[in-house]
C-alpha distance (Angstrom), angle and dihedral (degrees) to the residues before:
residue distance angle dihedral
M1 . . .
P2 3.83 . .
H3 3.76 116.3 .
L4 3.80 113.5 -108.5
D5 3.79 115.0 -133.4
A6 3.85 121.4 -135.9
R7 3.83 92.3 -95.1
N8 3.83 93.8 56.1
Q9 3.81 91.3 43.5
A10 3.81 91.5 53.3
V11 3.76 91.7 50.1
I12 3.77 93.5 48.7
V13 3.76 92.2 48.8
L14 3.78 93.3 49.5
V15 3.79 94.7 45.3
G16 3.80 90.8 47.5
L17 3.85 90.6 48.8
L18 3.77 90.8 50.6
V19 3.76 94.4 49.8
V20 3.85 91.7 48.8
L21 3.81 92.7 46.8
T22 3.80 91.7 48.4
L23 3.84 91.8 53.1
V24 3.85 90.6 46.3
E25 3.78 91.7 49.2
M26 3.80 91.8 49.3
W27 3.86 90.1 49.6
L28 3.83 94.0 47.0
S29 3.84 91.9 45.5
Y30 3.81 90.2 52.6
R31 3.79 94.6 43.0
E32 3.78 94.0 48.0
N33 3.81 94.0 40.6
R34 3.82 91.7 -125.3
H35 3.86 96.7 142.8
Y36 3.77 93.1 -140.9
Y37 3.77 87.7 144.5
E38 3.82 131.5 52.9
K39 3.72 120.2 -172.7
R40 3.84 99.8 -130.9
D41 3.81 91.5 43.0
T42 3.81 91.9 52.0
F43 3.80 91.2 49.4
T44 3.82 89.5 50.6
N45 3.75 88.9 53.5
I46 3.81 91.1 51.5
Y47 3.82 90.8 46.4
L48 3.82 92.8 50.9
T49 3.82 94.7 47.3
S50 3.85 89.2 47.0
L51 3.78 90.4 55.7
A52 3.82 90.3 47.8
F53 3.75 91.3 48.9
V54 3.82 92.3 52.8
L55 3.83 92.1 46.5
N56 3.82 89.2 49.4
L57 3.79 90.2 54.8
V58 3.82 90.6 48.5
V59 3.81 95.5 51.2
N60 3.84 97.4 32.2
S61 3.84 94.2 97.6
S62 3.80 93.3 49.8
T63 3.84 90.1 45.8
F64 3.81 90.3 54.3
F65 3.80 91.7 44.2
I66 3.85 93.3 52.4
L67 3.79 93.1 46.5
S68 3.80 91.8 45.4
F69 3.79 91.8 51.2
A70 3.83 90.8 51.3
Y71 3.80 89.4 46.2
R72 3.83 90.3 62.2
F73 3.82 87.5 67.7
R74 3.83 95.7 46.8
L75 3.80 114.9 155.9
F76 3.82 101.8 -160.3
H77 3.80 142.1 35.5
I78 3.80 123.7 -153.4
S79 3.75 108.7 -162.6
N80 3.82 98.5 179.2
L81 3.82 106.4 89.4
I82 3.83 95.9 -148.8
A83 3.82 92.6 47.5
Y84 3.79 90.5 45.7
W85 3.80 95.3 56.1
A86 3.86 93.4 38.3
V87 3.79 92.9 54.0
L88 3.83 92.1 41.9
V89 3.81 94.7 51.6
V90 3.83 94.9 43.6
T91 3.84 93.9 45.7
Q92 3.80 91.5 44.2
D93 3.80 90.3 51.7
F94 3.81 90.7 50.7
L95 3.80 91.8 49.4
Y96 3.82 88.2 49.8
W97 3.81 88.2 53.3
V98 3.86 87.6 53.6
L99 3.79 89.9 48.6
H100 3.85 92.2 47.1
Y101 3.85 91.9 46.4
T102 3.75 89.8 52.1
G103 3.75 89.1 51.1
H104 3.79 90.2 58.7
Y105 3.85 99.3 39.6
C106 3.75 103.4 41.3
R107 3.77 113.8 60.5
I108 3.79 97.7 -148.5
F109 3.82 88.4 58.6
W110 3.78 90.8 41.5
A111 3.82 88.6 57.2
M112 3.77 86.0 64.8
H113 3.74 100.1 35.9
V114 3.86 94.4 47.6
T115 3.83 93.9 84.7
H116 3.80 89.9 68.6
H117 3.84 89.7 57.9
S118 3.82 98.6 40.4
S119 3.79 97.2 90.7
E120 3.84 119.3 98.3
H121 3.73 88.4 -155.4
F122 3.81 130.2 70.4
N123 3.74 123.7 -152.9
F124 3.80 141.0 118.6
T125 3.81 91.2 -73.1
T126 3.83 89.4 56.9
G127 3.79 86.1 69.6
F128 3.85 87.3 64.3
R129 3.79 90.9 51.9
S130 3.75 88.6 108.0
T131 3.80 136.0 -155.1
V132 3.78 85.9 -119.8
F133 3.81 97.7 -161.5
E134 3.79 96.3 42.7
P135 3.90 93.7 100.7
L136 3.83 86.9 67.1
Y137 3.79 92.8 66.5
R138 3.77 108.7 11.3
T139 3.81 94.3 91.9
F140 3.80 92.8 64.3
F141 3.80 91.1 60.2
Y142 3.79 89.6 53.7
L143 3.85 96.9 48.2
P144 3.85 90.8 99.4
L145 3.79 87.9 66.2
A146 3.78 92.2 59.7
F147 3.83 91.0 46.9
M148 3.83 87.9 51.0
G149 3.83 89.3 59.9
F150 3.80 102.5 -98.2
N151 3.75 116.6 144.6
P152 3.86 113.0 -115.3
I153 3.83 92.2 -125.0
D154 3.78 90.5 52.8
I155 3.81 91.0 48.2
L156 3.79 90.1 55.0
Y157 3.79 92.0 47.6
A158 3.76 92.1 49.6
Y159 3.79 89.3 50.5
L160 3.80 92.4 50.0
V161 3.81 92.4 48.9
T162 3.83 93.8 49.7
Q163 3.77 90.5 46.2
L164 3.81 90.5 53.5
Y165 3.76 90.2 51.0
G166 3.78 88.1 50.3
N167 3.77 90.3 56.5
L168 3.74 90.8 54.1
V169 3.81 93.6 63.8
H170 3.82 92.7 58.2
T171 3.82 97.4 100.5
Q172 3.79 137.2 106.4
Y173 3.78 93.4 -150.1
Q174 3.79 112.7 112.7
I175 3.79 107.4 -116.5
P176 3.83 115.8 -169.8
L177 3.83 108.4 -133.8
P178 3.81 128.8 172.7
K179 3.84 116.2 -100.5
W180 3.78 91.6 -116.3
Y181 3.81 90.2 58.5
S182 3.79 95.5 49.9
F183 3.79 90.2 46.1
I184 3.86 90.1 60.2
F185 3.78 108.4 23.7
V186 3.77 135.0 49.3
T187 3.86 111.4 -103.3
P188 3.77 132.4 -166.6
S189 3.80 87.7 -102.0
H190 3.81 92.0 55.2
H191 3.77 92.0 48.2
R192 3.86 93.9 47.1
V193 3.79 85.1 61.1
H194 3.78 90.0 51.8
H195 3.78 92.8 54.9
A196 3.82 94.4 46.3
S197 3.80 123.7 112.1
N198 3.85 91.5 -156.3
I199 3.81 108.3 121.1
P200 3.83 95.7 -123.3
Y201 3.77 91.0 52.0
L202 3.78 99.0 48.7
D203 3.81 118.1 124.6
K204 3.79 94.7 0.6
N205 3.82 134.2 132.9
M206 3.79 100.3 22.7
G207 3.82 95.7 170.7
M208 3.77 124.1 117.5
V209 3.79 101.8 -163.8
L210 3.83 106.2 -9.5
I211 3.82 120.5 51.6
L212 3.86 88.4 -168.1
W213 3.79 92.6 90.8
D214 3.82 90.4 59.3
R215 3.80 90.9 47.2
M216 3.78 89.9 50.3
F217 3.79 98.5 45.6
G218 3.80 101.7 38.8
T219 3.83 100.6 -106.0
F220 3.84 96.5 109.0
Y221 3.81 120.9 116.0
E222 3.81 131.6 169.5
E223 3.73 123.0 -132.3
H224 3.82 109.7 -112.1
P225 3.80 126.9 -156.7
A226 3.85 87.9 -143.0
E227 3.81 88.1 61.2
P228 3.79 108.8 49.9
V229 3.77 112.2 -158.4
K230 3.75 117.6 -105.7
Y231 3.83 108.6 -164.3
G232 3.77 127.2 -141.2
L233 3.73 135.1 37.1
T234 3.79 130.3 -35.6
H235 3.84 86.4 -116.9
Q236 3.81 110.9 28.9
P237 3.78 116.8 -153.5
K238 3.80 111.2 -112.7
D239 3.75 90.9 -146.6
T240 3.80 110.2 61.0
G241 3.77 94.1 172.0
P242 3.82 120.2 138.8
V243 3.81 94.7 -96.0
N244 3.79 100.7 38.8
I245 3.79 94.3 47.3
L246 3.76 86.9 63.2
F247 3.83 100.6 39.8
H248 3.84 107.3 27.4
E249 3.84 93.3 101.3
W250 3.81 92.1 44.2
K251 3.83 88.3 54.3
A252 3.84 90.7 50.3
L253 3.84 92.3 45.3
I254 3.80 93.9 50.0
Y255 3.79 91.8 46.0
D256 3.84 91.9 51.2
A257 3.77 92.6 48.0
R258 3.81 92.8 48.1
M259 3.82 92.1 50.9
A260 3.83 94.2 45.7
P261 3.82 117.9 103.4
G262 3.85 115.3 -119.1
W263 3.78 130.5 8.5
R264 3.80 93.7 -94.1
N265 3.79 92.2 60.7
K266 3.83 89.6 44.5
V267 3.82 90.7 54.7
K268 3.86 91.6 45.1
Y269 3.78 91.2 59.4
F270 3.80 88.0 62.1
L271 3.78 96.8 43.7
M272 3.80 106.7 32.7
P273 3.82 122.5 80.1
P274 3.80 122.4 -80.9
G275 3.81 110.1 -81.0
W276 3.83 95.1 32.1
S277 3.78 113.1 132.1
H278 3.78 132.5 177.1
D279 3.85 92.2 -128.5
G280 3.82 100.1 36.5
R281 3.79 94.5 -112.6
T282 3.80 90.0 130.4
Q283 3.80 128.1 32.4
T284 3.81 137.2 -141.9
A285 3.80 119.5 -119.1
K286 3.84 91.2 -104.7
V287 3.81 91.8 55.2
M288 3.82 91.3 47.0
Q289 3.83 90.9 49.2
Q290 3.87 91.9 50.6
S291 3.81 89.2 51.3
Y292 3.78 91.1 45.4
K293 3.77 91.7 51.2
I294 3.81 91.1 51.8
Q295 3.73 94.2 46.8
H296 3.79 99.1 43.7
G297 3.83 102.3 26.7
Y298 3.74 85.8 -121.8
H299 3.85 119.6 170.0
Q300 3.75 99.6 -126.8
D301 3.80 98.5 -175.7
A302 3.75 95.2 63.2
A303 3.78 107.4 167.4
């Protein structure tokens, strides 16, 4: 039997842990009658992650080629193994935050990312509710890592490990964690906020592993007992069939662009945040949050 290196061992342990936790959460949810899982929703999550897995396989060679090409022009070399992996994981996590932020503030990317937020349930399988088309553009956000001198294989492993951690925070169970941990790392509470459709919670807590990026760049928000989380989208699609769940936002985006007067407005519908409209008939999350704060006297910058 071939020897597994530390990278493979870490992935196997994390995947195994995630599978076990998912089964335990399903059992507890059923035993305690919590309704965290719903059969059709769970199958949709499996369907979406299967599509993403297939697309990852299709584009994997081109992803590796692009990163390898950039790696030829690397600018640095970190010889210390601990420093190498620490810098790689932290930088990769920041670049994921940039990718994730883009997915929420540029509508063409939101049209692809929206599938991950379309569930009205929140459990470990929601973490598998993939942004199916993300493999088509994700590599370009991680190119700086190759230029920084990180091996393409290591970049892909770091991405996989951080993604697996991101799956572990998709749970409604209250997990007591020390304050220092929740100050630095993303917790289930942080990520419940991220999946909420409540106006104060929209577009918050974009981090995958580290919550520090959100604290630094103003997208951090605490979960509040007075504002129970409502999962899903502000406007849920009526048709949650296998095709519409993937393309409903694309349909809405193309319709809005076609109906907009002038090419500038048409282009803006693709590049501006979700909710932007040339005539103000719909509003972005930031505008809705400003109105909500005025109406309810709500402290929006809860940190």
